[in-house]
Backbone as CSV, one residue per row, in Angstrom:
resi,resn,N_x,N_y,N_z,CA_x,CA_y,CA_z,C_x,C_y,C_z
1,MET,95.952,-150.544,214.146,95.256,-151.260,213.117,93.848,-150.703,212.967
2,GLU,93.171,-150.478,214.078,91.801,-149.978,214.018,91.777,-148.608,213.336
3,ALA,92.714,-147.742,213.695,92.756,-146.389,213.132,93.086,-146.415,211.640
4,VAL,94.031,-147.250,211.245,94.411,-147.339,209.831,93.253,-147.872,208.996
5,ALA,92.586,-148.897,209.487,91.455,-149.468,208.748,90.344,-148.432,208.585
6,ALA,90.074,-147.669,209.638,89.029,-146.641,209.560,89.431,-145.537,208.582
7,GLU,90.702,-145.158,208.620,91.210,-144.096,207.745,91.162,-144.499,206.278
8,ARG,91.384,-145.757,206.003,91.456,-146.225,204.617,90.120,-146.703,204.059
9,GLU,89.080,-146.641,204.858,87.728,-146.958,204.402,87.636,-148.280,203.645
10,ARG,87.885,-149.346,204.341,87.807,-150.725,203.813,88.856,-151.050,202.751
11,ALA,89.915,-150.259,202.665,90.970,-150.528,201.689,92.232,-151.088,202.350
12,ALA,92.234,-151.213,203.664,93.430,-151.685,204.380,93.725,-153.136,204.037
13,GLU,95.003,-153.423,203.881,95.473,-154.791,203.706,96.360,-155.087,204.903
14,ILE,95.952,-156.036,205.724,96.604,-156.298,206.998,97.285,-157.652,206.954
15,LEU,98.554,-157.680,207.382,99.334,-158.913,207.443,99.691,-159.183,208.895
16,THR,99.324,-160.344,209.389,99.730,-160.769,210.720,100.772,-161.871,210.558
17,VAL,101.739,-161.879,211.467,102.866,-162.794,211.334,103.005,-163.656,212.583
18,SER,103.198,-164.940,212.365,103.551,-165.913,213.403,102.670,-165.880,214.640
19,GLY,101.415,-166.211,214.451,100.530,-166.389,215.583,99.879,-165.134,216.113
20,HIS,100.163,-163.983,215.541,99.584,-162.747,216.056,98.140,-162.546,215.624
21,LEU,97.584,-163.530,214.954,96.177,-163.464,214.581,95.294,-164.026,215.697
22,LEU,95.906,-164.555,216.723,95.145,-165.209,217.781,94.142,-164.280,218.461
23,GLU,94.448,-162.999,218.548,93.560,-162.043,219.211,92.640,-161.323,218.234
24,VAL,92.613,-161.739,217.003,91.870,-161.011,215.973,90.376,-160.931,216.273
25,THR,89.840,-161.907,216.919,88.401,-161.881,217.195,88.021,-160.742,218.142
26,LEU,88.998,-160.149,218.817,88.755,-159.004,219.690,88.752,-157.687,218.918
27,SER,89.159,-157.716,217.685,89.299,-156.508,216.871,87.957,-156.092,216.271
28,SER,87.567,-154.846,216.504,86.332,-154.346,215.897,86.479,-154.248,214.384
29,THR,87.697,-154.002,213.913,87.964,-153.966,212.471,87.662,-155.317,211.841
30,PHE,88.125,-156.379,212.477,87.890,-157.728,211.955,86.420,-158.101,212.075
31,GLN,85.830,-157.840,213.221,84.431,-158.202,213.455,83.492,-157.541,212.445
32,ALA,83.787,-156.298,212.087,82.917,-155.552,211.172,83.390,-155.626,209.721
33,SER,84.417,-156.426,209.440,84.990,-156.562,208.088,85.359,-155.207,207.486
34,LEU,86.033,-154.369,208.274,86.444,-153.042,207.816,87.832,-153.069,207.192
35,PHE,88.074,-154.054,206.356,89.372,-154.209,205.701,89.142,-154.785,204.317
36,ASN,90.118,-154.619,203.461,90.046,-155.181,202.120,90.604,-156.603,202.102
37,ARG,91.691,-156.801,202.835,92.379,-158.089,202.799,93.076,-158.304,204.135
38,TRP,92.909,-159.481,204.700,93.555,-159.829,205.966,94.326,-161.112,205.724
39,MET,95.636,-161.069,205.949,96.493,-162.212,205.648,97.220,-162.670,206.901
40,GLU,97.469,-163.955,206.966,98.199,-164.540,208.087,99.380,-165.329,207.535
41,LEU,100.576,-165.022,208.037,101.788,-165.754,207.669,102.282,-166.482,208.913
42,ASP,102.431,-167.779,208.811,102.918,-168.563,209.947,103.615,-169.797,209.394
43,GLN,104.693,-170.191,210.037,105.390,-171.391,209.574,104.863,-172.657,210.235
44,ASP,103.898,-172.506,211.136,103.329,-173.650,211.849,101.913,-173.940,211.346
45,PRO,101.725,-175.032,210.581,100.397,-175.348,210.054,99.355,-175.586,211.150
46,VAL,99.783,-176.008,212.334,98.851,-176.218,213.441,98.292,-174.868,213.913
47,SER,99.148,-173.852,213.970,98.690,-172.508,214.345,97.710,-171.965,213.323
48,ILE,98.006,-172.178,212.046,97.113,-171.719,210.978,95.751,-172.395,211.117
49,ALA,95.759,-173.690,211.359,94.494,-174.420,211.523,93.732,-173.929,212.744
50,GLY,94.438,-173.612,213.811,93.791,-173.130,215.032,93.107,-171.799,214.825
51,THR,93.775,-170.877,214.134,93.146,-169.580,213.906,92.029,-169.697,212.870
52,ALA,92.143,-170.652,211.966,91.068,-170.863,210.988,89.791,-171.284,211.708
53,ALA,89.927,-172.098,212.716,88.760,-172.546,213.475,88.103,-171.378,214.209
54,GLU,88.916,-170.423,214.674,88.392,-169.278,215.419,87.846,-168.173,214.528
55,THR,88.458,-167.986,213.365,88.118,-166.812,212.546,87.324,-167.132,211.299
56,GLY,87.209,-168.373,210.941,86.499,-168.724,209.718,87.339,-168.417,208.492
57,THR,86.681,-168.051,207.422,87.378,-167.873,206.151,87.580,-166.408,205.778
58,ALA,87.518,-165.525,206.748,87.616,-164.095,206.465,89.042,-163.625,206.245
59,ARG,89.976,-164.555,206.085,91.363,-164.154,205.843,92.062,-165.184,204.978
60,GLU,93.203,-164.775,204.439,94.031,-165.669,203.624,95.181,-166.152,204.490
61,THR,95.561,-167.406,204.338,96.687,-167.931,205.106,97.814,-168.340,204.182
62,PHE,99.011,-168.116,204.678,100.223,-168.477,203.943,101.151,-169.179,204.907
63,GLU,101.552,-170.388,204.557,102.516,-171.100,205.389,103.905,-170.676,204.950
64,GLY,104.672,-170.133,205.879,106.017,-169.676,205.561,106.554,-168.813,206.681
65,SER,107.673,-168.148,206.395,108.328,-167.328,207.403,108.707,-165.979,206.817
66,VAL,109.018,-165.049,207.697,109.474,-163.733,207.254,110.770,-163.883,206.456
67,ALA,111.655,-164.767,206.907,112.902,-165.006,206.178,112.616,-165.502,204.760
68,GLY,111.585,-166.339,204.624,111.210,-166.838,203.308,110.720,-165.736,202.388
69,ILE,110.026,-164.756,202.946,109.563,-163.621,202.142,110.755,-162.837,201.609
70,HIS,111.750,-162.630,202.459,112.934,-161.873,202.045,113.707,-162.581,200.950
71,LYS,113.655,-163.911,200.934,114.393,-164.697,199.948,113.625,-164.916,198.653
72,ALA,112.295,-164.731,198.689,111.455,-165.023,197.522,111.615,-163.952,196.466
73,PRO,111.496,-164.351,195.204,111.492,-163.359,194.121,110.312,-162.406,194.303
74,THR,110.487,-161.167,193.945,109.440,-160.165,194.176,108.184,-160.448,193.378
75,SER,108.263,-161.191,192.298,107.072,-161.468,191.491,106.304,-162.688,192.001
76,ALA,106.860,-163.390,192.978,106.200,-164.596,193.478,105.056,-164.221,194.403
77,ALA,103.925,-164.835,194.197,102.763,-164.620,195.074,102.524,-165.906,195.852
78,PRO,102.360,-165.816,197.161,102.095,-167.037,197.939,100.762,-167.649,197.534
79,SER,100.680,-168.945,197.676,99.414,-169.620,197.369,98.566,-169.679,198.627
80,THR,97.254,-169.704,198.447,96.363,-169.758,199.611,95.851,-171.145,199.820
């Protein structure tokens, strides 16, 4: 992630799935805002709220699952 963000010069769009945002505060990419868009997908609203408390508003959250993405129409955009 760090290498891709550096290579893309603030154009990286990063998606974390199901609680993998918990360690984001350790990321130099996240700390320095070296990304264009950081998204979190989780089906547990409690997990989303927990990471929101740790990371602030520097990312978009989507409640749902990977299976839900596969089933959604391609033109559908998740709401934030």
